[in-house]
N, C-alpha and C positions, 0 to 999 in steps of 0.2 A: 823109600816110596817111589814107584815109577812115576816119571813125568807124564802129565796128562795134557792133551792138546785142548786148552780152554779157550783159545782165541777164536775157535770156530763154533762156539756154542757152549751150552751147559749152564748149570745153576749159577756158577760164579759170574759168568758174563751177563746173564739176565739180571742178576741181583744188583749189578752196578751200572746198568744202562742209564739210569737217571743222573748219576754222577758224571758220566762221560758226556751226556747231552748238555747239561748245564755248563760243564767245562768248555765244550766246543763252542757253545753260544757266547760265553765270555770272551774266548779267544777271537772269534770271528768279529765281535764288536770292538775288539781292541782294548778292552778294559783291563789294564794291567799288563797286557801283552804276554808273550811266551815266557818271559823271565819270571812272571808271577807264578806260573805253574811249576817252573823248574825249582823254585825255592820255597813254595808254600803248599800247605796241605790243600788237597782238593776239597776237603771238608770246609775250610775257611772260605773258599770261593762260593760254595753252596750257601753258607751263612750270609755272605755279602749279597748274593743274588736273590735268595728266597727269604732272607730274614732269619732271626734266631729260631732254632727249633725247640727251645725249651723256655717256657714262659712262667713256670711255677717252681716253687721250692721242691727239691727232691723228695721231701716227705709228703708232698701233696699230690704227686703224680700217681694215678691209679696203676695197678699192675698190668702187664701185657695180657692180651687175651689168652686164655688157657692156662694161666699160672695162678694158683691159689697161694696167697701169702697170709700168714698170721698177722693180725694187727699188732703194730709195735708202737711204743711210746716215743722212741727215738729213731732218727734216720740212720743210725750207725749200722752198717751192713753185717758186722760180725759181733756175735755175743762175746762179752769179755768173761770167759769162764776159765777157771783154774784147771779144770779136769776135762780135757777133750780126748776123744779117741785118737790113738796114735795112727800115723799113716803107714801103709804097707809100701815100702820103697819099690819093690818089684812091680806092684800094681800101678803105681804112678808112672814108672818108666814104660811099662807096656802101653799105657794110655797115651803118653806124651811123645816119646822118642820117635815113633814112626812119622808123626806129623812134622817133626823138626828136620826130617830128611827130605822134605819137599824141595825139589831143585829150584823152585821159584824164589826161595829164600836166599839163594846165592851161597857162596862158599864160606861166609863168616857168620855163623849163628851161635849166639850165646844164650844160655838159659839158667835159671835157678828156681827151684821150687822148695818150699819149706812149710812145715806146720805152723800154726799160730803161736805155739808155745815158744817163748823166747829162748829157752834153754835147749830146745831140740835142734838136732843138726839139719843141714840142708839135705833133702832126700834125693834131689836131682840137681846135678851141676854139669853144665856143658860149657867148656871154655873157661879160661881164667884171665883173659885179657880185657881191655876196655873196648867200648864201642861208642859210636855216635848215638846219643840217647834221643835226639829230636825232642818232641814235646813231653816225653816222660820226665824231662828235666823239671817240669812244673811241680812234680811231687817233692823235689828238694826244696824249692822256693816255698811251697805251701807249708811243709812241716816247719821250716825255719821261722816263717812268719807267725805261726800259731805258738811256737815256743818262746818267742821274744816280744811279741806284741800282745796287747790286751785284746783277746778274741771278741769281746763285746763292745769294743770301741769303734766308732765311725770317724772318718776324717772330715774336718770342717772346711768349707769354703766361706770366706768372710768378706765383708765390705768394711773397710776402715775409712774414717774421715779425718782429715788434717784439722788441727785446731783452727778455729775461726769464730768470728763474731758477726752479728748483724744478719741481714737477709740476703747477702750476695751469694754468688754461685759457690756451692760446696765443692771441695776437692776430695773425691772419694777414690779409693784404690780397691780393686778386686784382687783378693789374695788367694792364690791357689794353695790348698793344703794337701794335695796329693790324693784327691778322691778320683779313682780311675773310672767310675761309672757316672760321674756328674753329667747330667743331660742338659740340652738346650731348653727344653720345655717339659711340663708335666705330661704324664701319660694321658692319652685321649680317653674320652668316655668309653668304657667297655674294654679298654686295652689293659692287659695284665703284664706287668713287668716284674721279673724276679731276678735279683733282689730289687726291692723298691729303690728308686733313684731320687736323689736330690737334684734340683735343677736351677739354672740361673734365672729363669723367668720368675719363679717364686721368689728367689733372692732379690730380684729387681723390684718386685712389688713391695716386699718388706722394706727395702731401702727407700723407695719412694714415700712410703707411709712415714718412715722415721724422719726423712728430710722435711716433709710437709709439717710434721709436728714441731719442727724447729723453725718453721716459717720460711723454708727454702724451697724454691721451685725450679732451680737451675743447678747444674753441676758440671764439673770437668772430671773425666774418668781416666784413671791410670790402671795398670794391671801389674801384679807382682807374681812372677813364677820362679822365684829364686830359691825355693825350698830345696830343690835338687841341684846338683852340680855335675860337672863333667860333660862329656859328649852326649848328645841326644840319641846317638846310635851306637851300638856296641862295636868296638873295633873288630870283632869276629863276624859281623854281618857282611853279607855281600854288598858291594857298593850300590847295587841297583835297588836294594830294599826300600829306601826312602823315596827316591824319584819314581819308582814304579808303584808306590802305594801299597807295598806288601805289609808294611807296619808303619805306624805313626812315629814321628820324633817323640821320644819319651819326655814328658813334661809334668810338672806339678799342677798345671792348670790346663784343662781342655774340656770340651763338651763332646759327648757322643763318641768317646774313644778316639778323638782326632779325625773322625770321619766327616765328610761334607754332608750337606743336607740331603743329597740324593742317596747317601749311604755307600757309594762306591768309591774305592780308593781311600786316600788319606790327604788331609790338608798339609800344606808345607809349614805353617806356623800355627800349631794348635792353640797356644796361649793367646795369640792375637785373635784367632777365630772365636775363642771363648769370650774375650773382651768385647768383640763386636756383637756377639749374641746378647751379652748382658746389656750393652749400651742400647741396642734396639729395644730390648724389653723395658729398659728404664724409660726410654722415650714413650713407649706404649703405655707406661704407667703414669704418664702425665708430667714427667720431669724434662725440662729443656736441657739437652746435653750440648755443651759447647765444644766444638772441635772433634777430633778423633782421639781414641784411646792411645796413650803412650805407655811404654814399658819403663817402670821405675820401682824402686823399693818403697814400701810403705814406711813412713817416718816412724821413729821410735815413739813420738808423742801422739800418734794417731790413735783414735778410739774406735771401738767396734760400733757399727751402725746396725748391721744385720748379719746373720749367718745361716747356713743350711748344713746338715750333717748327712753324709752318705752312708752306705751299708756298712755293717760291722765287718771286722776282719774275718770272722768266721764265715759270713755270707760271701765275702769276696773270694775266699779260698774255695768254697764249694762251687761258686760260679766259674772261676777260672779253670778248675779241673773239669767241670761238667761240659763246658763248651770250648775248652782249650783257647781261652782268650789271651792272646799274646800281650796286648797292651796292658791289660789289668795286671798280668803277672809281672811285667817289668816295673810297673809302678809299685807293686807290693814289694818287689826286691829292693827298690830304693828305700822304702820304709825300714826294711830289715837292716840295711846299711846305716841308716840314721840311728836306729835303736842300739846297734852294737858298736859302731865306730863313730857316730856323730856326723857321718857324711852320706849323702844320698846320691851315690853314683853307681855305675855298673861295677867298677872295681871294688868299691867298698861293699856293695851288696853281695857279690859272689864270694868274696873272701869271708864275709860275715856268715853267709849261709853254710859254707863248708865248716867254719869254726863251730857253729851251732850243732851241726851233725856230729862232729867229733865229741862235743860235750854230751850229746845224747847217746854216745856209744855206737853210732852208725859207722861202719868201716868206710873210709874215704881214700884208701890206697889207690893211686893212679887217677884220682878225680881231677878234672880240669873244667872250669866253667868260664865262659865268656859272657853269659847272660843268664837270665832266670827262666826264659820261656822255651829255650831249646831251638831257636832259629839259627843259632850259630853252628856251623859244621865243625868248629874247633872244640866243641864240648866233648868230653870223654868221661864215661862212667862205667864201672864194673856192675854186672847184675847184682852182686852182693850189696852194693851201695843202695840201689833202689829197693832191694829186698829188706835191707835194714830200715829204710824209711817207713815202709809199710808195716814192718813188725813193731816199731816204736809207736806208730799211730794206733795200732791194734791193742797194744799191751800196756802202754804207759798209763799210770794212774791218773794223769791229768786229762780229764774228759774232753777238754777243748781240742786236744790233738787228734781226736777221732774224726774231726771234720775232714781230714785228709781222705778218710774212707767214705764218709757219707757224701762227699762231693764226686766220687767216681761214677762215671756213666754206667748204666746197666745194659748188658748185652742185648741188642735188638730191641731196645726199649727207650733209652733216654740219651740226651746230649749227643756227644760225638760218636756214640755207638748206636744211635737210633736207626741208622740205615745199614748196619753191619750185622754179622753173625747170621746171614741168610743161607749159609751153607754149613756143613758139618753136623755134629751131633745136636739135634734140637733140644736135648735136655740141658745144654749149656746156656740157652737163652734164659735170662732172668737169674741164673745161678752164678754168673760171672759179672764182676764190676771191675773196670780197668781204665787206666789212662792210656790214650793212644799217642803215637808218635810217628810222624811221616815227613820225610824230606826226600829229595832226589837220592835214590840208591839206599834209602834208610826206611825201615819199618820196625816199630817196636810196640810192645804192649806190656803193661805192668799193673797188677792189681790183685784181686782176691777171687776165689772160687769156693763154692760149697759143694762137696761131692754128693752123689745120690744118697750115700749113707750118712750125710750130715756132718762131715769133717771139714772145717774151714782150712783152706790152704792159701798161701801167698805165692805169687809167681811173677817172674820177670822173663820176657822173651825179647831178644834183640837181634836184628840182622842189619848190617850196614854196608853190604856189597850187593845190593839187589840191582839187577839189570832194569833200566828205565822201562822197557816194554813189559816187565813183570811186576810193575808197581802195585797194581790192584790185586793181582793174583797172590803176591807176597803178603799183602795185607789180609787177604782172605785166608791164606795158609796159617797165619798167626791166630786169626779168629778161631779157626778149626782146632788148632792146638789148645787154645784156652778152653774152648767148649768141651774138649775131651776130658779136661779136669773136672768140669761140672758134671759131666756124664759118667764119671768114674765111680765105681764102688771100690774105694781105696782104703777103707778102714782096716787096720791090722787086726787080726784075730787075736784075742787074748788067751 
């Protein structure tokens, strides 16, 4: 495809003006600095600046204007049918391959497209090497979590009290259970949060009520964040990630994803910040708190005073895929490590995730993971690995695995795709659901499309040698490639 001069106008430039405007404002104000943009998605900066763009369950969001969808009982985007129309290999190639020759994608472009049927061959394959997957790595973490964790379980944040008698100050410990969406306070009146969050203000009120029932009106507070082990940052992350507030130190205890009250950047010590928020709420609930919180393990003899339960694993997976939440993904990865190896660390989590994929029959040749979110530039995956993840999610008889698909953003409609797919075939809007992935020099997209003649397809598109000045144009080129699948009449004639 001939190169087009998009930097002097055109639909792609106009469609992303808001992204650049917010990006420039953030850089001018010095929030996160230039390093933040170099290593983080512009979409993440938009979320920090404007707030989350998705406040409801994927099943509750109305369809985009001009798209008529049949009512469904489940948010799963692909019907699990045994007999689907086969794909016309040549038609798929005619639709897709010209888009993949766009020079904005750089010299290293990998792709794989296959029908839903697990026994059918890949109909388009471009390249056999690995590439940096960026945030499409979250698909791996999501499938592994749903395969080894109870999809309907939420993670508890508890308050334990040391044994004691009389009416003297209680010794209570706030124990983090790895709830990645634990909030500092409940949603305000009229505010919608999806998934629903547990919060430490409610936990503090319940703790205060329990203490008063014991005749206690004073307490000393400790906090226990020892569920996870190992470094709080992946060895594969850039050294600037934590100091620049690109991502929070990964912890089993935090509030608001490790973000400060103003929502910009990340706090240096998420567990202590959570303990401070709990302590302030406990004081607000009428308990006199002595001293400042200290970090220590809850004693074996401590008993539970109060607890709150966060979103289910299914909801967490849908959320982390929908809005590409790095912190939630890394916490979920730690839980995968705990479930498989008994250790909640980056190393245990990544090893466990790849082991789970092997057990599910997903090809992992050449795979390397330093984290679960895709922030590491050391991650490597082949398109066939991501294609295998999507195929298992679509065809495995365990219904809970389909949350990998129901969590995918809808093109030009929801989550991290809500401001994309503004160019290319308009028929692709609403027909494509995909996980995004963007780092410096990297753009990727992996998900599902339903052709105009009703054939569901799985696709993976990866490019990891994109010139920096072509970042947004490369992203748009992949959108256009995916949209061409939704706009394709690719059913094979029988």
